[in-house]
N, CA and C atoms as a LAMMPS dump frame, in Angstrom:
ITEM: TIMESTEP
0
ITEM: NUMBER OF ATOMS
408
ITEM: BOX BOUNDS ff ff ff
-5.0000000000000000e+02 5.0000000000000000e+02
-5.0000000000000000e+02 5.0000000000000000e+02
-5.0000000000000000e+02 5.0000000000000000e+02
ITEM: ATOMS id mol type element x y z
1 1 1 N -9.269 -10.992 0.387
2 1 2 C -8.72 -9.679 0.066
3 1 3 C -7.298 -9.936 -0.21
4 2 1 N -6.823 -9.163 -1.207
5 2 2 C -5.389 -9.232 -1.578
6 2 3 C -4.637 -7.957 -1.45
7 3 1 N -3.603 -7.816 -0.728
8 3 2 C -2.932 -6.623 -0.467
9 3 3 C -1.468 -6.788 -1.071
10 4 1 N -0.769 -5.6 -1.221
11 4 2 C 0.649 -5.715 -1.679
12 4 3 C 1.453 -4.783 -0.971
13 5 1 N 2.662 -4.947 -0.654
14 5 2 C 3.671 -3.994 -0.003
15 5 3 C 4.882 -4.165 -0.867
16 6 1 N 5.36 -3.025 -1.362
17 6 2 C 6.744 -3.04 -2.007
18 6 3 C 7.79 -3.061 -0.913
19 7 1 N 8.659 -4.061 -1.139
20 7 2 C 9.697 -4.418 -0.02
21 7 3 C 11.056 -4.063 -0.625
22 8 1 N 11.876 -3.605 0.235
23 8 2 C 13.237 -3.323 -0.088
24 8 3 C 13.959 -3.601 1.336
25 9 1 N 14.92 -4.468 1.452
26 9 2 C 15.785 -4.79 2.64
27 9 3 C 14.823 -5.093 3.838
28 10 1 N 13.722 -5.837 3.524
29 10 2 C 12.792 -6.25 4.549
30 10 3 C 11.927 -5.123 5.096
31 11 1 N 11.873 -4.004 4.476
32 11 2 C 11.2 -2.81 4.955
33 11 3 C 10.303 -2.374 3.892
34 12 1 N 9.318 -1.545 4.12
35 12 2 C 8.383 -1 3.025
36 12 3 C 9.366 -0.029 2.2
37 13 1 N 9.373 -0.326 0.937
38 13 2 C 10.263 0.587 0.08
39 13 3 C 9.887 1.873 0.244
40 14 1 N 10.884 2.854 0.442
41 14 2 C 10.673 4.151 0.634
42 14 3 C 10.038 4.829 -0.535
43 15 1 N 10.393 4.543 -1.673
44 15 2 C 9.905 5.168 -2.967
45 15 3 C 9.2 4.053 -3.922
46 16 1 N 7.894 4.043 -3.953
47 16 2 C 7.228 2.985 -4.678
48 16 3 C 7.565 2.944 -6.156
49 17 1 N 7.815 4.095 -6.789
50 17 2 C 8.078 4.252 -8.183
51 17 3 C 9.311 3.43 -8.659
52 18 1 N 10.319 3.235 -7.733
53 18 2 C 11.512 2.638 -8.047
54 18 3 C 11.624 1.158 -7.307
55 19 1 N 10.525 0.762 -6.7
56 19 2 C 10.441 -0.596 -6.068
57 19 3 C 10.709 -1.715 -7.096
58 20 1 N 11.298 -2.736 -6.703
59 20 2 C 11.626 -3.95 -7.629
60 20 3 C 10.767 -5.09 -7.347
61 21 1 N 10.183 -5.244 -6.172
62 21 2 C 9.324 -6.329 -5.869
63 21 3 C 8.201 -6.016 -4.934
64 22 1 N 7.18 -6.799 -5.015
65 22 2 C 6.047 -6.63 -3.981
66 22 3 C 5.864 -7.908 -3.118
67 23 1 N 5.586 -7.776 -1.968
68 23 2 C 5.023 -8.799 -1.149
69 23 3 C 3.6 -8.792 -1.328
70 24 1 N 3.02 -9.869 -1.818
71 24 2 C 1.569 -10.043 -2.135
72 24 3 C 1.072 -10.981 -1.048
73 25 1 N 0.013 -10.593 -0.472
74 25 2 C -0.551 -11.378 0.693
75 25 3 C -2.075 -11.554 0.515
76 26 1 N -2.543 -12.753 0.539
77 26 2 C -3.968 -13.064 0.679
78 26 3 C -4.425 -13.047 2.039
79 27 1 N -5.466 -12.308 2.275
80 27 2 C -6.086 -12.285 3.798
81 27 3 C -7.574 -12.671 3.755
82 28 1 N -7.807 -13.523 4.556
83 28 2 C -9.175 -14.007 4.746
84 28 3 C -9.549 -14.073 6.272
85 29 1 N -10.629 -13.497 6.631
86 29 2 C -11.109 -13.545 8.092
87 29 3 C -9.951 -13.128 8.989
88 30 1 N -9.287 -11.909 8.527
89 30 2 C -8.246 -11.208 9.39
90 30 3 C -6.968 -12.182 9.59
91 31 1 N -6.838 -13.125 8.661
92 31 2 C -5.68 -14.025 8.791
93 31 3 C -5.016 -14.173 7.433
94 32 1 N -3.65 -14.287 7.465
95 32 2 C -2.929 -14.437 6.291
96 32 3 C -3.093 -15.821 5.748
97 33 1 N -3.556 -15.954 4.446
98 33 2 C -3.893 -17.217 3.927
99 33 3 C -2.508 -17.787 3.092
100 34 1 N -2.046 -16.879 2.303
101 34 2 C -0.884 -17.186 1.527
102 34 3 C -0.073 -15.889 1.134
103 35 1 N 1.112 -16.091 0.684
104 35 2 C 1.848 -14.984 0.278
105 35 3 C 2.881 -15.371 -0.902
106 36 1 N 3.255 -14.393 -1.675
107 36 2 C 4.369 -14.62 -2.575
108 36 3 C 4.965 -13.309 -2.957
109 37 1 N 6.249 -13.362 -3.387
110 37 2 C 6.893 -12.068 -4.016
111 37 3 C 6.739 -12.072 -5.44
112 38 1 N 6.535 -10.823 -6.044
113 38 2 C 6.157 -10.589 -7.342
114 38 3 C 7.075 -9.418 -7.888
115 39 1 N 7.898 -9.768 -8.935
116 39 2 C 8.786 -8.821 -9.489
117 39 3 C 8.095 -7.666 -10.187
118 40 1 N 8.389 -6.392 -9.911
119 40 2 C 7.945 -5.196 -10.62
120 40 3 C 9.113 -4.426 -11.054
121 41 1 N 10.045 -5.009 -11.966
122 41 2 C 11.285 -4.31 -12.265
123 41 3 C 11.157 -3.459 -13.469
124 42 1 N 9.97 -3.192 -14.004
125 42 2 C 9.849 -2.353 -15.128
126 42 3 C 10.295 -0.81 -14.783
127 43 1 N 10.977 -0.189 -15.536
128 43 2 C 11.394 1.202 -15.285
129 43 3 C 10.07 2.103 -15.688
130 44 1 N 9.428 1.915 -16.611
131 44 2 C 8.336 2.622 -17.056
132 44 3 C 7.01 2.475 -16.117
133 45 1 N 6.475 3.467 -15.474
134 45 2 C 5.364 3.377 -14.472
135 45 3 C 4.192 2.876 -15.142
136 46 1 N 3.938 3.261 -16.433
137 46 2 C 2.76 2.694 -17.144
138 46 3 C 2.913 1.196 -17.162
139 47 1 N 3.935 0.617 -17.599
140 47 2 C 4.129 -0.84 -17.678
141 47 3 C 3.982 -1.456 -16.264
142 48 1 N 4.644 -0.792 -15.245
143 48 2 C 4.643 -1.154 -13.909
144 48 3 C 3.169 -1.312 -13.463
145 49 1 N 2.455 -0.316 -13.786
146 49 2 C 1.01 -0.237 -13.352
147 49 3 C 0.17 -1.32 -14.031
148 50 1 N 0.412 -1.585 -15.299
149 50 2 C -0.271 -2.773 -15.966
150 50 3 C 0.054 -4.078 -15.272
151 51 1 N 1.335 -4.124 -14.939
152 51 2 C 1.744 -5.415 -14.31
153 51 3 C 1.075 -5.668 -12.944
154 52 1 N 1.007 -4.498 -12.215
155 52 2 C 0.403 -4.567 -10.857
156 52 3 C -1.167 -4.861 -11
157 53 1 N -1.748 -4.203 -11.976
158 53 2 C -3.216 -4.458 -12.234
159 53 3 C -3.58 -5.972 -12.429
160 54 1 N -2.633 -6.678 -13.012
161 54 2 C -2.83 -8.174 -13.337
162 54 3 C -2.942 -8.944 -11.947
163 55 1 N -2.527 -8.489 -10.89
164 55 2 C -2.448 -9.07 -9.637
165 55 3 C -3.864 -9.061 -8.988
166 56 1 N -4.78 -8.181 -9.434
167 56 2 C -6.129 -7.97 -8.89
168 56 3 C -6.04 -7.758 -7.419
169 57 1 N -5.241 -6.776 -7.027
170 57 2 C -5.036 -6.36 -5.658
171 57 3 C -6.277 -5.498 -5.19
172 58 1 N -6.549 -5.501 -3.862
173 58 2 C -7.494 -4.627 -3.25
174 58 3 C -6.822 -3.408 -2.754
175 59 1 N -5.673 -3.543 -2.105
176 59 2 C -5.01 -2.521 -1.376
177 59 3 C -3.436 -2.575 -1.56
178 60 1 N -2.873 -1.436 -1.771
179 60 2 C -1.453 -1.268 -1.912
180 60 3 C -0.957 -0.416 -0.704
181 61 1 N -0.007 -0.87 -0.036
182 61 2 C 0.469 -0.125 1.158
183 61 3 C 1.93 0.299 0.835
184 62 1 N 2.149 1.493 0.729
185 62 2 C 3.533 1.906 0.189
186 62 3 C 4.071 3.095 0.833
187 63 1 N 5.28 3.448 0.621
188 63 2 C 5.961 4.771 1.084
189 63 3 C 5.544 5.818 0.263
190 64 1 N 6.553 6.586 -0.254
191 64 2 C 6.311 7.779 -1.192
192 64 3 C 5.922 7.189 -2.586
193 65 1 N 5.08 7.929 -3.178
194 65 2 C 4.776 7.501 -4.651
195 65 3 C 4.641 8.816 -5.431
196 66 1 N 4.99 8.882 -6.662
197 66 2 C 4.71 10.195 -7.443
198 66 3 C 3.195 10.332 -7.797
199 67 1 N 2.851 11.47 -8.069
200 67 2 C 1.37 11.836 -8.427
201 67 3 C 1.08 11.046 -9.598
202 68 1 N 1.764 11.15 -10.749
203 68 2 C 1.428 10.393 -11.92
204 68 3 C 1.19 8.896 -11.642
205 69 1 N 2.007 8.245 -10.947
206 69 2 C 1.802 6.824 -10.741
207 69 3 C 0.733 6.59 -9.76
208 70 1 N 0.548 7.494 -8.733
209 70 2 C -0.579 7.398 -7.821
210 70 3 C -1.896 7.415 -8.652
211 71 1 N -1.849 8.429 -9.578
212 71 2 C -3.313 8.565 -10.309
213 71 3 C -3.532 7.345 -11.174
214 72 1 N -2.54 6.684 -11.762
215 72 2 C -2.647 5.58 -12.516
216 72 3 C -3.123 4.387 -11.682
217 73 1 N -2.646 4.132 -10.569
218 73 2 C -3.115 3.118 -9.556
219 73 3 C -4.453 3.336 -9.155
220 74 1 N -4.783 4.612 -8.86
221 74 2 C -6.155 4.937 -8.364
222 74 3 C -7.197 4.711 -9.512
223 75 1 N -6.784 5.066 -10.72
224 75 2 C -7.618 4.932 -11.828
225 75 3 C -7.951 3.368 -12.067
226 76 1 N -7.147 2.451 -11.749
227 76 2 C -7.24 1.117 -11.959
228 76 3 C -8.172 0.524 -10.843
229 77 1 N -8.612 1.331 -9.908
230 77 2 C -9.558 0.771 -8.907
231 77 3 C -8.783 0.367 -7.621
232 78 1 N -7.529 0.608 -7.441
233 78 2 C -6.767 0.153 -6.388
234 78 3 C -6.843 1.172 -5.148
235 79 1 N -7.068 0.63 -4.002
236 79 2 C -6.912 1.536 -2.681
237 79 3 C -5.387 1.614 -2.506
238 80 1 N -4.952 2.903 -2.249
239 80 2 C -3.506 3.052 -2.058
240 80 3 C -3.369 3.894 -0.652
241 81 1 N -2.655 3.112 0.187
242 81 2 C -2.169 3.703 1.471
243 81 3 C -0.88 4.102 1.384
244 82 1 N -0.498 5.333 1.364
245 82 2 C 0.861 5.826 1.135
246 82 3 C 1.465 6.575 2.29
247 83 1 N 2.732 6.691 2.112
248 83 2 C 3.55 7.291 3.216
249 83 3 C 3.708 6.474 4.492
250 84 1 N 3.767 5.175 4.24
251 84 2 C 3.919 4.171 5.227
252 84 3 C 5.449 3.835 5.308
253 85 1 N 5.986 3.671 6.513
254 85 2 C 7.342 3.042 6.555
255 85 3 C 7.362 2.108 7.708
256 86 1 N 8.515 1.412 7.766
257 86 2 C 8.792 0.489 8.69
258 86 3 C 9.037 -1.057 8.271
259 87 1 N 9.394 -1.87 9.137
260 87 2 C 9.474 -3.346 8.739
261 87 3 C 8.276 -3.84 8.03
262 88 1 N 8.48 -4.574 6.862
263 88 2 C 7.272 -4.894 6.23
264 88 3 C 6.469 -5.91 6.945
265 89 1 N 7.005 -6.827 7.644
266 89 2 C 6.231 -7.758 8.434
267 89 3 C 5.489 -7.112 9.607
268 90 1 N 6.017 -6.074 10.135
269 90 2 C 5.139 -5.333 11.25
270 90 3 C 4.09 -4.561 10.611
271 91 1 N 4.295 -3.937 9.433
272 91 2 C 3.288 -3.296 8.834
273 91 3 C 2.245 -4.117 8.401
274 92 1 N 2.371 -5.267 7.855
275 92 2 C 1.467 -6.234 7.492
276 92 3 C 0.673 -6.717 8.659
277 93 1 N 1.317 -7.027 9.821
278 93 2 C 0.625 -7.509 11.002
279 93 3 C -0.272 -6.434 11.485
280 94 1 N 0.246 -5.203 11.543
281 94 2 C -0.502 -4.088 12.072
282 94 3 C -1.768 -3.846 11.119
283 95 1 N -1.692 -3.995 9.808
284 95 2 C -2.794 -3.92 8.829
285 95 3 C -3.834 -4.901 9.121
286 96 1 N -3.428 -6.075 9.218
287 96 2 C -4.348 -7.172 9.471
288 96 3 C -5.053 -7.066 10.842
289 97 1 N -4.454 -6.444 11.822
290 97 2 C -4.956 -6.278 13.248
291 97 3 C -5.764 -4.933 13.272
292 98 1 N -5.647 -4.133 12.23
293 98 2 C -6.384 -2.872 12.056
294 98 3 C -5.78 -1.802 13.026
295 99 1 N -4.424 -1.939 13.219
296 99 2 C -3.652 -0.882 14.051
297 99 3 C -2.638 -0.235 13.44
298 100 1 N -2.621 -0.145 11.967
299 100 2 C -1.576 0.407 11.178
300 100 3 C -1.431 1.916 11.232
301 101 1 N -2.512 2.695 11.516
302 101 2 C -2.526 4.021 11.539
303 101 3 C -2.089 4.627 12.904
304 102 1 N -0.804 4.418 13.117
305 102 2 C -0.277 5.024 14.252
306 102 3 C 1.126 5.626 13.76
307 103 1 N 1.641 6.64 14.535
308 103 2 C 2.853 7.391 14.202
309 103 3 C 4.102 6.528 13.81
310 104 1 N 4.303 5.44 14.511
311 104 2 C 5.401 4.707 14.081
312 104 3 C 5.533 4.156 12.783
313 105 1 N 4.398 4.062 12.012
314 105 2 C 4.419 3.582 10.587
315 105 3 C 4.272 4.849 9.677
316 106 1 N 4.365 6.018 10.238
317 106 2 C 4.233 7.167 9.244
318 106 3 C 5.695 7.54 8.856
319 107 1 N 5.831 7.921 7.569
320 107 2 C 7.133 8.184 6.993
321 107 3 C 7.63 9.444 7.718
322 108 1 N 8.963 9.59 8.006
323 108 2 C 9.455 10.846 8.555
324 108 3 C 9.035 12.083 7.707
325 109 1 N 8.682 12.989 8.4
326 109 2 C 8.224 14.326 7.765
327 109 3 C 6.82 14.348 7.397
328 110 1 N 6.118 13.33 7.584
329 110 2 C 4.696 13.357 7.325
330 110 3 C 3.926 13.625 8.54
331 111 1 N 3.02 14.52 8.49
332 111 2 C 2.401 14.987 9.691
333 111 3 C 0.921 14.393 9.986
334 112 1 N 0.135 14.236 8.79
335 112 2 C -1.095 13.806 9.075
336 112 3 C -1.45 12.6 8.152
337 113 1 N -2.56 11.955 8.52
338 113 2 C -2.935 10.721 7.685
339 113 3 C -3.956 11.223 6.671
340 114 1 N -4.672 12.378 6.914
341 114 2 C -5.628 12.705 6.17
342 114 3 C -5.494 12.769 4.684
343 115 1 N -4.313 13.052 4.328
344 115 2 C -3.948 13.101 2.761
345 115 3 C -3.272 11.881 2.276
346 116 1 N -3.198 10.903 3.016
347 116 2 C -2.319 9.731 2.695
348 116 3 C -3.099 8.53 2.238
349 117 1 N -4.416 8.442 2.419
350 117 2 C -5.317 7.314 1.861
351 117 3 C -6.036 7.526 0.763
352 118 1 N -5.985 6.93 -0.212
353 118 2 C -6.595 7.237 -1.436
354 118 3 C -7.278 5.999 -2.047
355 119 1 N -8.379 6.151 -2.756
356 119 2 C -8.912 4.888 -3.441
357 119 3 C -10.413 5.025 -3.247
358 120 1 N -10.927 3.77 -3.044
359 120 2 C -12.396 3.566 -3.016
360 120 3 C -12.931 3.893 -1.712
361 121 1 N -12.295 4.575 -0.808
362 121 2 C -12.821 5.006 0.543
363 121 3 C -13.17 3.788 1.55
364 122 1 N -12.64 2.663 1.329
365 122 2 C -12.904 1.551 2.199
366 122 3 C -12.145 1.702 3.561
367 123 1 N -11.086 2.321 3.576
368 123 2 C -10.195 2.485 4.728
369 123 3 C -10.331 3.805 5.344
370 124 1 N -10.416 4.854 4.57
371 124 2 C -10.563 6.12 5.005
372 124 3 C -11.038 7.026 3.887
373 125 1 N -11.39 8.305 4.198
374 125 2 C -11.82 9.153 3.183
375 125 3 C -10.822 10.043 2.57
376 126 1 N -9.488 9.803 3.073
377 126 2 C -8.414 10.577 2.475
378 126 3 C -8.484 12.011 2.561
379 127 1 N -8.477 12.587 1.299
380 127 2 C -8.59 14.189 1.265
381 127 3 C -9.85 14.655 1.811
382 128 1 N -10.846 13.932 2.053
383 128 2 C -12.126 14.389 2.65
384 128 3 C -11.992 14.691 4.031
385 129 1 N -10.919 14.183 4.633
386 129 2 C -10.628 14.475 6.1
387 129 3 C -11.467 13.66 7.12
388 130 1 N -12.063 12.562 6.681
389 130 2 C -12.781 11.765 7.723
390 130 3 C -11.934 10.73 8.304
391 131 1 N -12.395 10.14 9.229
392 131 2 C -11.61 8.995 10.007
393 131 3 C -11.137 7.898 9.209
394 132 1 N -10.483 7.04 9.882
395 132 2 C -9.993 5.826 9.201
396 132 3 C -10.603 4.654 9.922
397 133 1 N -11.395 3.736 9.228
398 133 2 C -12.052 2.725 9.679
399 133 3 C -11.183 1.411 9.444
400 134 1 N -11.378 0.441 10.298
401 134 2 C -10.762 -0.927 9.927
402 134 3 C -11.499 -1.417 8.842
403 135 1 N -10.669 -1.872 7.841
404 135 2 C -11.177 -2.35 6.545
405 135 3 C -12.001 -3.7 6.609
406 136 1 N -11.562 -4.612 7.461
407 136 2 C -12.271 -5.956 7.475
408 136 3 C -12.981 -6.219 8.603
């Protein structure tokens, strides 16, 4: 499995649309296998989406993201977990351990998780209001 987290100042970037780099992590058997940083400095979200698609990600964990960008990412088959905040390393560890869905990783002002997971339904049902299962 390959996940990515947009990083700014060692934290999850607060706005994905303006993020300049991704932390890309390969995970196998609930363990980090490898990682690298990947620049996404395109200003146009369409170009940024094409660049991200080349990474063959399974999941993107991010802060806020605009609706047009979110729809492009979802259309490319990517699972998107949005409105996440906190130190990137802590978020990554919590994701791998299956404990990421707790209030301390929720962006300020966000009340519920139900509307924040989108994609193929492997993590949660998002807008359908069902629970969140550990993905791996």
